[in-house]
C-alpha distance (Angstrom), angle and dihedral (degrees) to the residues before:
residue distance angle dihedral
X1 . . .
X2 3.81 . .
X3 3.79 89.8 .
X4 3.80 91.6 54.1
X5 3.79 93.6 46.2
X6 3.79 90.8 51.0
X7 3.76 93.6 47.4
X8 3.78 96.1 47.5
X9 3.78 94.3 52.3
X10 3.81 85.3 67.0
X11 3.78 117.9 79.9
X12 3.79 107.1 -133.5
X13 3.78 141.1 114.8
X14 3.80 91.8 -72.4
X15 3.79 91.5 55.9
X16 3.80 88.4 53.4
X17 3.82 90.5 49.5
X18 3.80 89.4 52.5
X19 3.80 91.4 54.6
X20 3.82 92.3 45.7
X21 3.81 90.6 49.1
X22 3.81 89.9 53.4
X23 3.82 89.3 51.8
X24 3.81 91.1 51.3
X25 3.80 91.8 48.4
X26 3.81 89.6 51.0
X27 3.79 89.4 51.6
X28 3.81 90.1 49.2
X29 3.80 89.3 55.2
X30 3.81 89.7 56.1
X31 3.80 90.2 43.9
X32 3.79 91.8 56.4
X33 3.80 91.3 53.7
X34 3.82 88.7 53.4
X35 3.81 98.0 44.9
X36 3.80 91.5 45.0
X37 3.80 89.4 53.3
X38 3.79 90.0 49.6
X39 3.82 92.5 53.3
X40 3.77 101.9 34.2
X41 3.80 108.8 28.5
X42 3.80 107.2 33.9
X43 3.79 141.3 47.8
X44 3.80 91.3 -137.0
X45 3.79 125.5 103.4
X46 3.81 96.1 -161.0
X47 3.80 119.2 96.2
X48 3.80 128.9 -155.6
X49 3.80 86.4 -134.8
X50 3.81 122.3 72.7
X51 3.79 93.5 -136.8
X52 3.81 94.3 -176.5
X53 3.80 91.1 53.9
X54 3.79 92.6 47.5
X55 3.80 91.3 47.5
X56 3.81 91.1 53.8
X57 3.82 89.9 50.0
X58 3.79 90.9 53.6
X59 3.82 91.6 47.5
X60 3.81 91.5 50.8
X61 3.79 91.3 47.5
X62 3.81 91.4 50.3
X63 3.82 92.2 52.4
X64 3.81 92.8 46.9
X65 3.81 91.3 45.7
X66 3.80 92.0 51.5
X67 3.80 90.1 52.8
X68 3.81 91.9 50.5
X69 3.80 92.7 46.7
X70 3.79 92.6 51.1
X71 3.80 90.1 47.9
X72 3.80 92.3 49.2
X73 3.79 92.3 47.6
X74 3.79 91.1 48.7
X75 3.81 89.3 54.9
X76 3.80 98.6 40.8
X77 3.79 98.4 40.5
X78 3.79 127.3 -153.3
X79 3.82 97.8 -23.2
X80 3.82 92.5 79.2
X81 3.80 97.5 34.4
X82 3.81 98.9 102.5
X83 3.80 94.2 45.9
X84 3.81 92.2 46.3
X85 3.80 91.4 51.7
X86 3.81 91.2 48.5
X87 3.80 90.3 53.0
X88 3.81 89.2 49.8
X89 3.82 88.8 55.5
X90 3.82 90.8 49.8
X91 3.80 91.0 50.8
X92 3.80 90.7 53.2
X93 3.81 92.1 51.5
X94 3.82 92.0 48.1
X95 3.81 90.0 51.6
X96 3.82 92.0 48.6
X97 3.82 91.4 51.7
X98 3.81 88.5 56.4
X99 3.82 89.5 51.7
X100 3.81 91.6 55.8
X101 3.80 91.4 49.8
X102 3.79 86.4 55.2
X103 3.82 88.6 51.7
X104 3.81 91.0 52.5
X105 3.81 91.2 51.2
X106 3.83 89.8 49.5
X107 3.81 88.7 50.2
X108 3.82 90.4 51.2
X109 3.80 89.5 53.0
X110 3.81 92.3 48.5
X111 3.80 91.1 45.5
X112 3.83 103.1 34.7
X113 3.81 95.3 174.7
X114 3.80 123.6 89.9
X115 3.82 105.2 -83.3
X116 3.81 115.9 -130.7
X117 3.80 127.1 -178.2
X118 3.79 97.9 -138.0
X119 3.80 111.0 -150.6
X120 3.83 92.2 -3.0
X121 3.82 94.7 50.4
X122 3.82 92.1 112.2
X123 3.80 89.8 53.6
X124 3.81 91.6 49.1
X125 3.81 90.6 51.3
X126 3.80 90.3 48.0
X127 3.82 90.3 53.1
X128 3.81 91.3 49.1
X129 3.81 91.9 51.4
X130 3.80 93.1 47.0
X131 3.79 91.2 47.8
X132 3.81 89.7 53.1
X133 3.82 88.7 49.4
X134 3.83 90.1 53.0
X135 3.80 88.9 47.4
X136 3.81 91.9 51.9
X137 3.81 93.5 46.4
X138 3.80 91.3 47.5
X139 3.80 90.8 51.6
X140 3.80 90.7 49.2
X141 3.81 92.0 48.2
X142 3.81 89.2 48.0
X143 3.79 94.5 48.9
X144 3.80 95.3 46.9
X145 3.82 99.0 30.5
X146 3.81 84.4 -125.1
X147 3.79 118.1 171.0
X148 3.82 95.2 -170.0
X149 3.82 93.5 53.8
X150 3.79 90.4 46.4
X151 3.80 87.9 54.0
X152 3.83 90.9 52.4
X153 3.82 89.8 54.7
X154 3.81 90.3 50.3
X155 3.80 91.9 50.3
X156 3.82 91.7 59.0
X157 3.79 93.4 54.3
X158 3.85 103.0 78.1
X159 3.81 94.8 53.6
X160 3.82 91.2 48.6
X161 3.81 93.7 50.6
X162 3.81 90.6 44.1
X163 3.81 91.5 53.7
X164 3.81 90.8 48.2
X165 3.81 92.5 49.1
X166 3.80 90.9 51.0
X167 3.82 92.1 49.2
X168 3.80 92.5 47.5
X169 3.80 91.2 50.3
X170 3.79 89.8 51.3
X171 3.79 90.0 51.1
X172 3.81 92.5 47.9
X173 3.80 90.8 50.3
X174 3.82 90.4 49.1
X175 3.80 90.0 -120.0
X176 3.81 97.5 133.4
X177 3.78 116.1 94.6
X178 3.78 126.7 -155.8
X179 3.82 95.8 45.9
X180 3.77 132.1 103.6
X181 3.84 117.3 -146.4
X182 3.81 93.4 -94.4
X183 3.80 92.3 50.5
X184 3.81 91.2 47.8
X185 3.81 91.1 53.0
X186 3.81 92.3 46.1
X187 3.80 95.2 49.0
X188 3.82 90.3 46.3
X189 3.81 91.1 54.0
X190 3.79 91.2 46.2
X191 3.80 92.1 52.2
X192 3.81 90.5 49.3
X193 3.81 90.1 52.1
X194 3.82 90.8 49.7
X195 3.80 90.1 49.8
X196 3.80 92.2 53.4
X197 3.83 93.4 45.0
X198 3.80 89.8 50.6
X199 3.81 90.8 49.3
X200 3.81 92.7 52.1
X201 3.81 91.1 47.6
X202 3.80 89.5 51.1
X203 3.80 89.8 50.3
X204 3.80 88.9 55.6
X205 3.81 92.0 47.3
X206 3.81 90.4 49.1
X207 3.81 90.8 56.5
X208 3.82 87.5 71.5
X209 3.81 91.8 50.0
X210 3.80 109.7 33.2
X211 3.79 134.4 53.2
X212 3.79 117.8 -105.8
X213 3.81 96.1 -89.2
X214 3.84 93.0 53.6
X215 3.81 100.1 47.2
X216 3.79 107.5 134.2
X217 3.81 93.4 23.9
X218 3.77 133.8 91.4
X219 3.80 117.8 -95.0
């Protein structure tokens, strides 16, 4: 955290990348709300968002940002190395989140009906709400460079992954009523995507709490 705070008090290309990354993460939050609605609340497979186009934008930004970070580090030397590497980790997680949104859109196209979780629907909704809470806390921690808020996001993660694991085990054991085989497969994939998105968000939150070598882990 100290490395990031030091780096972002300096006005340079990396500071600009940080601000642009926050903007992309904010847009991803809005994108999730849209793709979730497409999969879970409608019988339509068309999205208002061109997810392929947005994904390409994020990929281009990541490549350009890497180039700028390497250039900045080459000029500044070792003093900015830790902070630059942390930002590289954040960029990777942001890009991966976009990939999972693309997976959800592809799932909605393959399963064009409104997806319901049968007997575990309440658990699926709980996971969605908690994931949005982690997203919101991560954005707040990012915006304010706030270690305490980042820690709050991290603390929500274990219960979310535990709930997902339990639901997936129930689905694998064919213990969930109210689902046909196609619905069971679709809801399983969706839960896996939510688990990975939550993990990447927690990685980002942890970058404001942990040193470089412990990003993605508990304190």
